C-alpha positions as CSV (number, residue, x, y, z in Angstrom):
1,X,47.0,-71.5,57.7
2,X,47.2,-70.1,54.4
3,X,43.6,-69.4,54.1
4,X,43.7,-67.5,57.4
5,X,46.5,-65.3,56.1
6,X,44.6,-64.1,53.0
7,X,41.5,-63.4,54.9
8,X,43.4,-61.4,57.5
9,X,45.2,-59.3,55.0
10,X,42.0,-58.6,53.1
11,X,40.3,-57.3,56.1
12,X,43.1,-54.8,56.7
13,X,43.0,-53.4,53.2
14,X,40.0,-51.3,52.6
15,X,39.2,-50.2,49.2
16,X,37.8,-46.7,49.0
17,X,35.6,-46.0,46.0
18,X,34.9,-42.3,45.4
19,X,32.1,-41.0,43.3
20,X,32.8,-38.2,40.7
21,X,34.0,-37.5,37.2
22,X,37.4,-38.1,35.8
23,X,39.3,-35.3,34.1
24,X,38.6,-36.9,30.7
25,X,34.8,-37.1,31.4
26,X,34.8,-33.4,32.4
27,X,36.6,-32.3,29.3
28,X,34.3,-34.3,27.0
29,X,31.3,-32.7,28.8
30,X,32.6,-29.2,28.3
31,X,33.2,-29.9,24.6
32,X,29.7,-31.3,24.1
33,X,28.2,-28.3,25.9
34,X,30.1,-25.8,23.9
35,X,29.1,-27.4,20.6
36,X,25.4,-27.4,21.8
37,X,25.6,-23.7,22.8
38,X,27.2,-22.7,19.5
39,X,24.5,-24.5,17.5
40,X,21.8,-23.0,19.6
41,X,23.4,-19.5,19.2
42,X,23.6,-19.7,15.4
43,X,19.9,-20.7,15.3
44,X,18.6,-18.0,17.6
45,X,20.7,-15.0,16.5
46,X,19.1,-14.6,13.1
47,X,15.7,-14.7,14.6
48,X,16.5,-12.0,17.1
49,X,18.0,-9.8,14.3
50,X,14.9,-10.2,12.2
51,X,12.6,-9.3,15.1
52,X,14.5,-6.0,15.4
53,X,14.0,-5.4,11.7
54,X,10.3,-5.6,12.1
55,X,10.4,-2.8,14.7
56,X,12.6,-0.7,12.5
57,X,10.2,-1.2,9.5
58,X,7.2,-0.2,11.6
59,X,9.0,3.0,12.8
60,X,10.1,3.7,9.2
61,X,6.6,3.4,7.9
62,X,5.3,5.8,10.6
63,X,8.1,8.3,9.7
64,X,7.6,7.9,5.9
65,X,3.8,8.3,6.1
66,X,4.2,11.4,8.3
67,X,6.6,13.0,5.8
68,X,4.3,12.2,2.8
69,X,1.3,13.7,4.6
70,X,3.2,16.8,5.4
71,X,4.4,17.2,1.8
72,X,1.0,16.4,0.3
73,X,-0.5,19.2,2.3
74,X,1.6,21.8,0.5
75,X,0.6,23.5,-2.8
76,X,1.7,22.0,-6.1
77,X,4.0,24.9,-7.2
78,X,5.4,28.2,-6.0
79,X,3.0,30.0,-8.4
80,X,-0.1,28.0,-7.4
81,X,-2.8,29.1,-5.0
82,X,-2.0,28.1,-1.4
83,X,-5.7,27.4,-0.6
84,X,-5.8,24.9,-3.5
85,X,-7.7,24.9,-6.7
86,X,-8.5,28.5,-7.4
87,X,-5.2,29.5,-9.2
88,X,-3.3,26.7,-10.8
89,X,0.0,27.1,-12.5
90,X,-0.1,26.2,-16.2
91,X,-3.6,27.8,-16.6
92,X,-5.0,31.3,-17.0
93,X,-1.6,32.8,-17.8
94,X,0.1,31.6,-14.6
95,X,3.3,29.8,-15.4
96,X,4.8,27.0,-13.3
97,X,8.1,27.6,-11.6
98,X,11.0,25.9,-13.3
99,X,13.0,25.8,-10.1
100,X,12.9,22.4,-8.5
101,X,14.0,23.1,-5.0
102,X,13.8,25.2,-2.0
103,X,13.0,28.9,-2.5
104,X,12.7,29.6,1.2
105,X,16.3,29.3,2.2
106,X,16.2,26.0,3.9
107,X,13.8,26.8,6.7
108,X,11.3,23.9,6.8
109,X,8.7,26.0,8.6
110,X,8.5,28.2,5.5
111,X,8.1,25.4,3.0
112,X,5.0,26.2,1.0
113,X,5.1,24.0,-2.1
114,X,6.0,20.4,-2.9
115,X,9.3,21.0,-4.6
116,X,10.7,22.9,-1.6
117,X,11.3,19.4,-0.2
118,X,13.5,18.3,-3.1
119,X,16.9,17.0,-1.7
120,X,15.6,17.5,1.9
121,X,17.6,15.3,4.3
122,X,17.6,15.0,8.1
123,X,18.7,12.2,10.5
124,X,19.4,11.2,14.1
125,X,18.5,13.8,16.7
126,X,17.6,16.3,14.0
127,X,14.5,14.4,13.1
128,X,11.4,16.5,13.9
129,X,7.8,16.7,12.9
130,X,6.2,19.5,10.9
131,X,5.5,21.5,14.1
132,X,9.2,21.5,15.0
133,X,9.0,19.0,17.8
134,X,12.2,17.0,18.1
135,X,11.7,13.2,17.6
136,X,15.3,12.2,17.7
137,X,14.9,10.0,20.7
138,X,12.2,7.9,18.9
139,X,14.1,7.7,15.6
140,X,17.7,7.5,16.7
141,X,19.8,6.1,13.8
142,X,17.2,6.8,11.1
143,X,17.8,9.0,8.1
144,X,15.2,10.6,5.9
145,X,15.8,11.6,2.3
146,X,13.2,13.3,0.1
147,X,13.3,13.8,-3.6
148,X,10.7,15.6,-5.8
149,X,10.6,15.6,-9.6
150,X,8.3,16.3,-12.5
151,X,6.6,13.2,-13.8
152,X,3.8,14.2,-16.1
153,X,3.4,10.8,-17.7
154,X,3.2,8.9,-14.4
155,X,5.8,6.3,-15.3
156,X,7.6,6.5,-12.0
157,X,10.8,7.8,-13.5
158,X,12.2,11.3,-13.0
159,X,13.3,12.7,-16.3
160,X,15.5,15.7,-16.0
161,X,14.5,18.6,-18.3
162,X,10.9,17.3,-18.6
163,X,8.8,19.7,-20.7
164,X,5.7,18.8,-18.7
165,X,6.1,20.6,-15.4
166,X,2.4,21.3,-14.8
167,X,0.8,17.9,-14.5
168,X,2.3,15.9,-11.6
169,X,5.2,15.7,-9.3
170,X,6.6,12.4,-8.0
171,X,7.5,12.6,-4.3
172,X,9.9,9.9,-3.0
173,X,10.7,9.5,0.7
174,X,13.5,7.1,1.5
175,X,13.9,6.1,5.2
176,X,17.1,4.4,6.1
177,X,16.8,2.3,9.3
178,X,19.7,1.9,11.9
179,X,20.5,-1.5,10.4
180,X,21.1,0.1,6.9
181,X,17.9,-1.1,5.3
182,X,16.2,1.4,2.9
183,X,12.4,1.7,2.8
184,X,11.1,3.8,-0.1
185,X,7.7,5.5,-0.1
186,X,6.4,7.3,-3.2
187,X,3.3,9.2,-4.2
188,X,2.2,11.8,-6.7
189,X,1.0,15.3,-6.2
190,X,-1.2,16.4,-9.0
191,X,-1.8,20.0,-10.1
192,X,-5.1,20.7,-8.5
């Protein structure tokens, strides 16, 4: 009789097994996923940042080369011939101007010699090409700084009060990207 009792009570009790995750398993899974995502994010973020730097460097190179081309197209000095080569300062009784700066009152359209660009700065929406076309949408966040100095011995250093003002001028264009990286372009404009 005993054996019938156990078998009868077992048949009435049904064990229900449910499939799913326990609370502990769910929390462990969330922790593992968050660690994996944080590792993945720290690996990918620097790569994304460097890819943007390359774009900024290309745009800065375009802008810097454009400024150098514009400045190189001007005459060497205020007293030099605008057509180039016929009248040079420092020769035939023509003295070179000792003023290293803008004699035209700040109007870029009137810049006629290299040293007019000394201490010339523009940025953001004020960036424009030599024809006056606004380029601020393309170069938003960029800054352009130009410096010009006499460097007759071609050593790359601007010496204030240099006695040789008729040989060469060092033109330095510094482009600052939106990420704060400075890219420097330099060239010489010789007296010819």
